C-alpha positions in Angstrom: 20.5 1.2 0.7 18.3 4.3 0.5 18.7 7.2 -1.8 19.2 10.8 -0.4 16.0 12.0 -1.9 12.4 10.9 -1.9 8.9 12.2 -2.7 5.2 11.8 -1.9 2.7 12.9 -4.5 -1.1 13.2 -4.6 -2.4 12.6 -8.2 -5.8 13.8 -9.1 -8.2 10.8 -9.4 -5.9 8.5 -7.5 -5.7 7.5 -3.9 -8.2 6.4 -1.2 -9.7 9.9 -0.8 -9.5 11.0 -4.4 -13.0 12.4 -4.3 -12.0 14.6 -1.4 -8.6 15.7 -2.8 -8.9 16.7 -6.5 -5.7 18.8 -6.7 -2.1 17.7 -7.2 0.3 18.0 -4.3 4.0 17.0 -3.7 6.2 16.6 -0.7 10.0 16.5 -1.3 12.0 14.5 1.3 15.6 14.7 2.2 16.9 11.3 3.5 19.8 11.3 5.8 21.0 9.3 8.9 18.0 7.1 8.9 15.3 9.8 8.8 13.3 11.6 6.1 12.5 15.3 6.5 10.9 17.8 4.2 10.6 21.6 4.0 7.2 20.9 2.6 6.2 19.3 6.0 8.2 21.3 8.6 8.2 19.6 12.0 7.9 16.1 10.7 10.6 13.4 10.9 9.9 9.9 9.6 12.1 7.0 10.5 13.6 4.5 8.1 11.4 1.5 7.4 12.1 0.5 3.8 10.3 -2.1 1.8 9.6 -2.8 -1.9 6.2 -1.7 -2.9 6.3 -4.0 -6.0 7.7 -7.5 -5.8 6.6 -10.7 -7.5 6.6 -13.2 -10.3 5.0 -13.4 -13.7 1.8 -15.4 -14.1 1.9 -18.4 -16.4 -0.5 -18.5 -19.4 -3.3 -20.4 -17.6 -3.2 -18.1 -14.5 -3.1 -15.0 -16.7 -6.1 -16.2 -18.7 -8.1 -16.9 -15.4 -7.2 -13.4 -14.1 -8.1 -11.7 -17.3 -11.5 -13.4 -17.3 -12.4 -12.6 -13.8 -11.3 -9.0 -14.2 -13.3 -8.6 -17.4 -16.3 -10.0 -15.6 -15.8 -7.5 -12.7 -15.5 -4.7 -15.2 -18.8 -5.8 -16.8 -20.4 -5.5 -13.4 -19.2 -1.9 -13.1 -16.1 -2.7 -11.0 -13.0 -0.5 -10.9 -10.8 -2.5 -13.2 -8.0 -1.5 -15.6 -8.3 -3.8 -18.6 -5.5 -4.6 -21.1 -4.6 -1.5 -23.1 -1.7 -1.0 -25.5 -1.6 2.8 -25.0 1.4 3.6 -22.9 2.2 0.0 -22.3 5.8 -1.4 -22.2 6.3 -3.2 -24.5 3.7 -1.5 -26.7 3.3 -4.3 -29.2 -0.5 -4.8 -29.4 0.0 -8.5 -29.8 1.3 -8.4 -26.2 -0.2 -5.4 -24.6 -3.6 -6.2 -26.1 -4.1 -9.0 -23.6 -1.3 -8.5 -21.0 -2.4 -7.7 -17.4 -2.2 -4.2 -16.0 0.3 -4.0 -13.2 -1.6 -1.7 -10.8 -3.3 -4.5 -8.7 -1.6 -7.2 -6.7 -2.5 -10.8 -7.6 -1.7 -14.4 -6.5 1.9 -14.0 -7.7 2.2 -10.7 -5.7 3.1 -7.6 -7.6 2.1 -4.1 -6.4 1.4 -5.3 -2.8 2.6 -2.3 -0.8 3.0 -4.3 2.5 5.3 -2.3 4.7 6.1 -5.3 6.9 8.0 -6.8 3.9 11.2 -5.3 5.2 14.7 -6.6 6.1 14.4 -10.1 7.7 11.0 -10.9 6.2 10.5 -13.8 3.8 7.9 -13.7 1.0 6.8 -17.1 -0.4 5.7 -16.8 -4.1 4.0 -19.7 -6.0 5.8 -20.1 -9.3 3.4 -20.0 -12.3 5.6 -19.2 -15.3 8.7 -21.1 -16.5 11.8 -19.4 -14.9 9.5 -17.5 -12.4 10.6 -14.1 -14.0 11.1 -12.3 -10.7 10.8 -8.5 -10.6 11.1 -5.9 -7.8 10.9 -2.1 -7.5 8.9 0.8 -6.2 10.9 0.9 -2.9 9.5 3.0 -0.1 11.6 4.6 2.6 8.6 4.5 4.9 4.8 4.1 4.5 1.7 4.0 6.7 -0.4 0.9 6.5 -2.8 1.4 3.5 -0.6 4.0 1.7 -3.7 6.2 1.6 -2.9 9.0 -0.7 -1.5 6.5 -3.3 2.2 7.1 -2.6 4.6 6.6 0.3 8.0 8.1 0.6 9.1 6.9 -2.8 12.8 6.6 -3.5 15.5 5.0 -5.6 17.4 2.3 -3.8 19.8 -0.6 -4.1 18.3 -3.9 -2.6 19.7 -7.4 -2.0 17.6 -10.5 -2.0 18.3 -14.1 -1.2 16.3 -16.8 -3.1 15.5 -20.4 -2.2 13.5 -22.7 -4.5 11.1 -25.1 -2.7 10.4 -27.2 -5.8 6.8 -28.5 -6.0 5.9 -27.1 -2.5 3.1 -24.9 -3.7 1.4 -27.7 -5.7 1.8 -30.3 -3.0 0.5 -28.1 -0.2 -2.3 -26.4 -2.2 -0.7 -22.9 -1.9 -2.5 -20.7 -4.4 -1.3 -17.2 -3.4 1.8 -15.5 -1.9 2.3 -15.1 1.9 4.9 -13.5 4.2 6.7 -14.8 7.3 9.2 -13.4 9.8 10.6 -16.2 12.0 14.2 -15.3 12.8 15.3 -14.8 16.4 16.3 -11.3 15.6 12.8 -10.3 14.7 11.6 -7.1 16.5 9.0 -7.6 19.2 5.4 -7.4 18.0 3.7 -4.1 18.8 0.0 -3.6 18.4 0.4 0.2 18.2 3.1 2.9 18.5 4.3 3.8 22.0 2.7 7.3 21.8 -0.2 7.8 19.5 -3.6 9.4 18.7 -6.2 7.0 17.3 -9.4 8.1 15.4 -12.0 5.3 14.9 -14.3 5.4 11.9 -17.8 3.8 11.5 -19.9 3.2 8.3 -21.9 6.4 8.6 -22.5 9.1 6.0 -22.0 12.8 6.7 -25.8 13.1 6.6 -26.2 10.4 9.2 -27.2 7.5 6.9 -25.9 4.1 8.2 -24.2 1.7 5.8 -24.4 -2.0 6.6 -21.0 -3.6 7.5 -19.0 -1.4 5.2 -15.4 -1.3 6.2 -14.5 1.0 3.3 -16.8 3.7 4.5 -15.5 3.2 8.1 -11.9 3.5 6.8 -12.6 6.7 5.0 -14.3 8.2 8.1 -11.3 7.2 10.2 -8.9 8.8 7.7 -10.9 12.0 7.3 -11.2 12.3 11.0 -7.4 11.9 11.4 -6.8 14.6 8.7 -9.1 16.9 10.6 -7.2 16.2 13.8 -3.8 16.9 12.3 -5.1 20.1 10.7 -6.7 21.3 13.9 -4.0 20.2 16.4 -0.8 20.7 14.4 -1.7 23.4 11.9 -1.0 21.7 8.7 -3.1 22.1 5.5 -5.4 19.3 4.5 -3.1 18.2 1.7 -0.1 18.2 4.1 -2.2 16.1 6.6 -3.2 13.7 3.9 0.5 13.2 3.0 1.4 12.6 6.6 -1.3 10.0 6.8 0.0 8.2 3.7 3.6 8.0 5.0 3.0 7.5 8.8 -0.6 6.7 9.8 -1.8 3.1 10.0 -5.3 2.1 9.3 -6.3 -1.0 11.4 -9.4 -3.0 11.3 -10.6 -3.0 14.9 -13.7 -5.1 14.6 -15.8 -6.8 11.9 -18.4 -8.4 14.2 -20.6 -5.7 15.7 -23.3 -5.3 13.0 -24.0 -3.0 11.4 -21.1 -0.7 12.5 -17.7 -2.2 11.7 -14.8 -0.1 13.1 -11.6 0.9 11.3 -9.1 3.0 13.4 -6.4 5.4 12.1 -3.3 5.4 14.3 -1.0 8.4 14.3 2.5 7.9 15.9 3.3 11.1 17.8 7.1 10.5 17.6 7.1 11.8 14.0 6.5 15.4 15.4 9.7 17.2 16.3 
């Protein structure tokens, strides 16, 4: 059950285009009758498509130690990793927080996955690593575009109901090492490759100065998203930060092809039905 209020924020230093959007920004949503609308984004109406951004189990000791080692190795190579840090941690006991994993990234036992297809009727299979599993869930989104590009969706408080089934020993016997999702019921909605009405902006791995990157889907995705922001500003009259928020809650980034070297294509899909 959704709340009556939600928000979308852009936090300096966070989000896929953090280097392009250094200033804070907020969109306040009113949720009513299955849609979200905001005076901060007049003319936009986003439909109900709720899912938990965070859902998962606790890692057992052996898995936690493997994760900690690989993330420390990545940090040593200059990777973007948040290492254990007692400052601001809950609980803040250094004996725990000094080696506990940060909760920003998803891992094998899920966590902060932000997969919008994990909505009503979808099953998530989670390999149990710690005694008792220690399930947790939260960060529910009223709606989100694939990729949650500005770092937040339509964030809201909610009440959620889950049904659990234990498949004892299944992960070990089948060699399942990470979580996966399935939707197999007869009431599942028909698969759609794209919204009924849309504008799509493809991106390729090219710099603004014309330099070509080799098979870089991240650069292609950024170009698709920047192109979509420019389109929304140009054609619909929103500011760049408003357009960025629209992208985060409604635009889907799709990998179109990863074979035509050197230019992989990522495409941003904007559903036109959100404009009223």
